[in-house]
PQR file with spaces between the fields and no chain letter, atoms N, CA, C, O and H, PARSE charges and radii, in Angstrom:
ATOM       1  N    UNK     1      -7.459  -12.077  -15.996 -0.4000 1.5000
ATOM       2  CA   UNK     1      -6.288  -11.961  -14.892 -0.0000 2.0000
ATOM       3  C    UNK     1      -5.659  -10.962  -14.778  0.5500 1.7000
ATOM       4  O    UNK     1      -4.925  -10.672  -13.833 -0.5500 1.4000
ATOM       5  N    UNK     2      -5.954  -10.135  -16.031 -0.4000 1.5000
ATOM       6  CA   UNK     2      -4.952   -8.605  -15.520 -0.0000 2.0000
ATOM       7  C    UNK     2      -6.043   -7.739  -14.766  0.5500 1.7000
ATOM       8  O    UNK     2      -5.632   -6.586  -14.638 -0.5500 1.4000
ATOM       9  H    UNK     2      -6.551  -10.371  -16.798  0.4000 1.0000
ATOM      10  N    UNK     3      -6.959   -7.877  -14.374 -0.4000 1.5000
ATOM      11  CA   UNK     3      -8.237   -7.263  -13.568 -0.0000 2.0000
ATOM      12  C    UNK     3      -7.437   -7.926  -11.995  0.5500 1.7000
ATOM      13  O    UNK     3      -6.900   -7.134  -11.221 -0.5500 1.4000
ATOM      14  H    UNK     3      -7.293   -8.814  -14.478  0.4000 1.0000
ATOM      15  N    UNK     4      -7.458   -9.026  -11.782 -0.4000 1.5000
ATOM      16  CA   UNK     4      -6.688   -9.575  -10.983 -0.0000 2.0000
ATOM      17  C    UNK     4      -5.328   -8.909  -10.415  0.5500 1.7000
ATOM      18  O    UNK     4      -5.276   -8.447   -9.276 -0.5500 1.4000
ATOM      19  H    UNK     4      -7.894   -9.670  -12.410  0.4000 1.0000
ATOM      20  N    UNK     5      -4.501   -8.902  -11.088 -0.4000 1.5000
ATOM      21  CA   UNK     5      -2.862   -8.367  -11.033 -0.0000 2.0000
ATOM      22  C    UNK     5      -3.349   -6.592  -10.571  0.5500 1.7000
ATOM      23  O    UNK     5      -2.810   -6.106   -9.576 -0.5500 1.4000
ATOM      24  H    UNK     5      -4.543   -9.277  -12.014  0.4000 1.0000
ATOM      25  N    UNK     6      -4.329   -5.785  -11.343 -0.4000 1.5000
ATOM      26  CA   UNK     6      -4.396   -4.832  -11.109 -0.0000 2.0000
ATOM      27  C    UNK     6      -4.876   -4.613  -10.111  0.5500 1.7000
ATOM      28  O    UNK     6      -4.392   -3.607   -9.592 -0.5500 1.4000
ATOM      29  H    UNK     6      -4.767   -6.179  -12.151  0.4000 1.0000
ATOM      30  N    UNK     7      -5.903   -5.245   -9.343 -0.4000 1.5000
ATOM      31  CA   UNK     7      -6.460   -5.065   -7.800 -0.0000 2.0000
ATOM      32  C    UNK     7      -5.276   -5.746   -6.965  0.5500 1.7000
ATOM      33  O    UNK     7      -5.207   -5.349   -5.801 -0.5500 1.4000
ATOM      34  H    UNK     7      -6.296   -6.062   -9.764  0.4000 1.0000
ATOM      35  N    UNK     8      -4.504   -6.530   -7.286 -0.4000 1.5000
ATOM      36  CA   UNK     8      -3.482   -6.904   -6.354 -0.0000 2.0000
ATOM      37  C    UNK     8      -2.419   -5.629   -6.206  0.5500 1.7000
ATOM      38  O    UNK     8      -1.874   -5.323   -5.146 -0.5500 1.4000
ATOM      39  H    UNK     8      -4.561   -6.853   -8.230  0.4000 1.0000
ATOM      40  N    UNK     9      -2.247   -4.992   -7.393 -0.4000 1.5000
ATOM      41  CA   UNK     9      -1.560   -4.112   -7.184 -0.0000 2.0000
ATOM      42  C    UNK     9      -1.893   -2.661   -6.722  0.5500 1.7000
ATOM      43  O    UNK     9      -0.994   -1.852   -6.494 -0.5500 1.4000
ATOM      44  H    UNK     9      -2.690   -5.240   -8.254  0.4000 1.0000
ATOM      45  N    UNK    10      -3.026   -2.402   -6.610 -0.4000 1.5000
ATOM      46  CA   UNK    10      -3.673   -1.358   -5.742 -0.0000 2.0000
ATOM      47  C    UNK    10      -4.009   -1.950   -4.258  0.5500 1.7000
ATOM      48  O    UNK    10      -4.286   -1.202   -3.320 -0.5500 1.4000
ATOM      49  H    UNK    10      -3.756   -3.059   -6.795  0.4000 1.0000
ATOM      50  N    UNK    11      -3.964   -3.154   -4.161 -0.4000 1.5000
ATOM      51  CA   UNK    11      -3.796   -3.535   -2.462 -0.0000 2.0000
ATOM      52  C    UNK    11      -2.576   -3.284   -2.007  0.5500 1.7000
ATOM      53  O    UNK    11      -2.345   -2.641   -0.982 -0.5500 1.4000
ATOM      54  H    UNK    11      -3.739   -3.761   -4.923  0.4000 1.0000
ATOM      55  N    UNK    12      -1.718   -3.791   -2.765 -0.4000 1.5000
ATOM      56  CA   UNK    12      -0.058   -3.550   -2.520 -0.0000 2.0000
ATOM      57  C    UNK    12      -0.004   -1.784   -1.786  0.5500 1.7000
ATOM      58  O    UNK    12       0.158   -1.285   -0.672 -0.5500 1.4000
ATOM      59  H    UNK    12      -1.906   -4.313   -3.597  0.4000 1.0000
ATOM      60  N    UNK    13      -0.272   -1.268   -3.328 -0.4000 1.5000
ATOM      61  CA   UNK    13      -0.074    0.266   -2.887 -0.0000 2.0000
ATOM      62  C    UNK    13      -0.948    0.628   -1.525  0.5500 1.7000
ATOM      63  O    UNK    13      -0.485    1.342   -0.635 -0.5500 1.4000
ATOM      64  H    UNK    13      -0.404   -1.673   -4.233  0.4000 1.0000
ATOM      65  N    UNK    14      -2.170    0.088   -1.485 -0.4000 1.5000
ATOM      66  CA   UNK    14      -2.783    0.729   -0.190 -0.0000 2.0000
ATOM      67  C    UNK    14      -2.046    0.485    1.122  0.5500 1.7000
ATOM      68  O    UNK    14      -2.003    1.130    2.170 -0.5500 1.4000
ATOM      69  H    UNK    14      -2.546   -0.491   -2.208  0.4000 1.0000
ATOM      70  N    UNK    15      -1.366   -0.886    0.643 -0.4000 1.5000
ATOM      71  CA   UNK    15      -0.458   -1.437    2.266 -0.0000 2.0000
ATOM      72  C    UNK    15       0.704   -0.475    2.513  0.5500 1.7000
ATOM      73  O    UNK    15       1.030    0.163    3.514 -0.5500 1.4000
ATOM      74  H    UNK    15      -1.402   -1.409   -0.208  0.4000 1.0000
ATOM      75  N    UNK    16       1.166   -0.560    1.430 -0.4000 1.5000
ATOM      76  CA   UNK    16       2.526    0.511    1.177 -0.0000 2.0000
ATOM      77  C    UNK    16       2.264    1.989    1.845  0.5500 1.7000
ATOM      78  O    UNK    16       2.959    2.511    2.716 -0.5500 1.4000
ATOM      79  H    UNK    16       0.901   -1.078    0.617  0.4000 1.0000
ATOM      80  N    UNK    17       1.046    2.556    1.199 -0.4000 1.5000
ATOM      81  CA   UNK    17       0.788    3.575    1.765 -0.0000 2.0000
ATOM      82  C    UNK    17       0.335    3.627    3.421  0.5500 1.7000
ATOM      83  O    UNK    17       0.504    4.718    3.966 -0.5500 1.4000
ATOM      84  H    UNK    17       0.482    2.131    0.491  0.4000 1.0000
ATOM      85  N    UNK    18      -0.137    2.694    4.120 -0.4000 1.5000
ATOM      86  CA   UNK    18      -0.495    2.623    5.069 -0.0000 2.0000
ATOM      87  C    UNK    18       0.784    2.556    5.904  0.5500 1.7000
ATOM      88  O    UNK    18       1.008    3.373    6.797 -0.5500 1.4000
ATOM      89  H    UNK    18      -0.274    1.807    3.678  0.4000 1.0000
ATOM      90  N    UNK    19       1.662    1.503    5.569 -0.4000 1.5000
ATOM      91  CA   UNK    19       2.963    1.405    6.302 -0.0000 2.0000
ATOM      92  C    UNK    19       3.679    2.830    6.101  0.5500 1.7000
ATOM      93  O    UNK    19       4.476    3.037    7.016 -0.5500 1.4000
ATOM      94  H    UNK    19       1.479    0.840    4.844  0.4000 1.0000
ATOM      95  N    UNK    20       3.620    3.825    5.198 -0.4000 1.5000
ATOM      96  CA   UNK    20       4.778    4.753    5.321 -0.0000 2.0000
ATOM      97  C    UNK    20       4.045    5.553    6.126  0.5500 1.7000
ATOM      98  O    UNK    20       4.724    5.978    7.060 -0.5500 1.4000
ATOM      99  H    UNK    20       2.972    3.656    4.455  0.4000 1.0000
ATOM     100  N    UNK    21       2.589    6.035    6.131 -0.4000 1.5000
ATOM     101  CA   UNK    21       2.305    6.542    7.231 -0.0000 2.0000
ATOM     102  C    UNK    21       2.278    6.205    8.530  0.5500 1.7000
ATOM     103  O    UNK    21       2.333    7.128    9.342 -0.5500 1.4000
ATOM     104  H    UNK    21       2.037    5.689    5.373  0.4000 1.0000
ATOM     105  N    UNK    22       2.197    4.956    8.967 -0.4000 1.5000
ATOM     106  CA   UNK    22       2.792    4.882   10.513 -0.0000 2.0000
ATOM     107  C    UNK    22       4.082    5.107   10.317  0.5500 1.7000
ATOM     108  O    UNK    22       4.581    5.666   11.294 -0.5500 1.4000
ATOM     109  H    UNK    22       2.153    4.206    8.307  0.4000 1.0000
ATOM     110  N    UNK    23       4.933    4.873    9.333 -0.4000 1.5000
ATOM     111  CA   UNK    23       6.328    4.849    9.621 -0.0000 2.0000
ATOM     112  C    UNK    23       6.493    6.637    9.933  0.5500 1.7000
ATOM     113  O    UNK    23       7.114    7.119   10.880 -0.5500 1.4000
ATOM     114  H    UNK    23       4.527    4.419    8.539  0.4000 1.0000
ATOM     115  N    UNK    24       5.927    7.233    9.106 -0.4000 1.5000
ATOM     116  CA   UNK    24       6.046    8.784    9.252 -0.0000 2.0000
ATOM     117  C    UNK    24       5.440    9.295   10.725  0.5500 1.7000
ATOM     118  O    UNK    24       6.036   10.150   11.380 -0.5500 1.4000
ATOM     119  H    UNK    24       5.422    6.842    8.337  0.4000 1.0000
ATOM     120  N    UNK    25       4.512    8.838   11.060 -0.4000 1.5000
ATOM     121  CA   UNK    25       4.196    8.991   12.656 -0.0000 2.0000
ATOM     122  C    UNK    25       4.616    8.838   13.576  0.5500 1.7000
ATOM     123  O    UNK    25       4.617    9.623   14.524 -0.5500 1.4000
ATOM     124  H    UNK    25       4.028    8.143   10.528  0.4000 1.0000
ATOM     125  N    UNK    26       5.318    7.233   13.486 -0.4000 1.5000
ATOM     126  CA   UNK    26       6.454    7.243   14.291 -0.0000 2.0000
ATOM     127  C    UNK    26       7.938    7.843   14.207  0.5500 1.7000
ATOM     128  O    UNK    26       8.766    7.653   15.098 -0.5500 1.4000
ATOM     129  H    UNK    26       5.317    6.595   12.716  0.4000 1.0000
ATOM     130  N    UNK    27       8.168    8.521   13.150 -0.4000 1.5000
ATOM     131  CA   UNK    27       9.257    9.205   12.895 -0.0000 2.0000
ATOM     132  C    UNK    27       9.243   10.602   13.564  0.5500 1.7000
ATOM     133  O    UNK    27      10.234   11.125   14.072 -0.5500 1.4000
ATOM     134  H    UNK    27       7.496    8.675   12.426  0.4000 1.0000
ATOM     135  N    UNK    28       7.825   11.225   13.496 -0.4000 1.5000
ATOM     136  CA   UNK    28       7.830   12.204   13.885 -0.0000 2.0000
ATOM     137  C    UNK    28       8.023   12.579   15.018  0.5500 1.7000
ATOM     138  O    UNK    28       7.988   13.780   15.286 -0.5500 1.4000
ATOM     139  H    UNK    28       7.019   10.800   13.083  0.4000 1.0000
């Protein structure tokens, strides 16, 4: 279960980075 949670965290981090990147591109 710990491995699954870790993977979920990685996915959420990747999604967050993508959203942040899109936000920065729109902001610039």
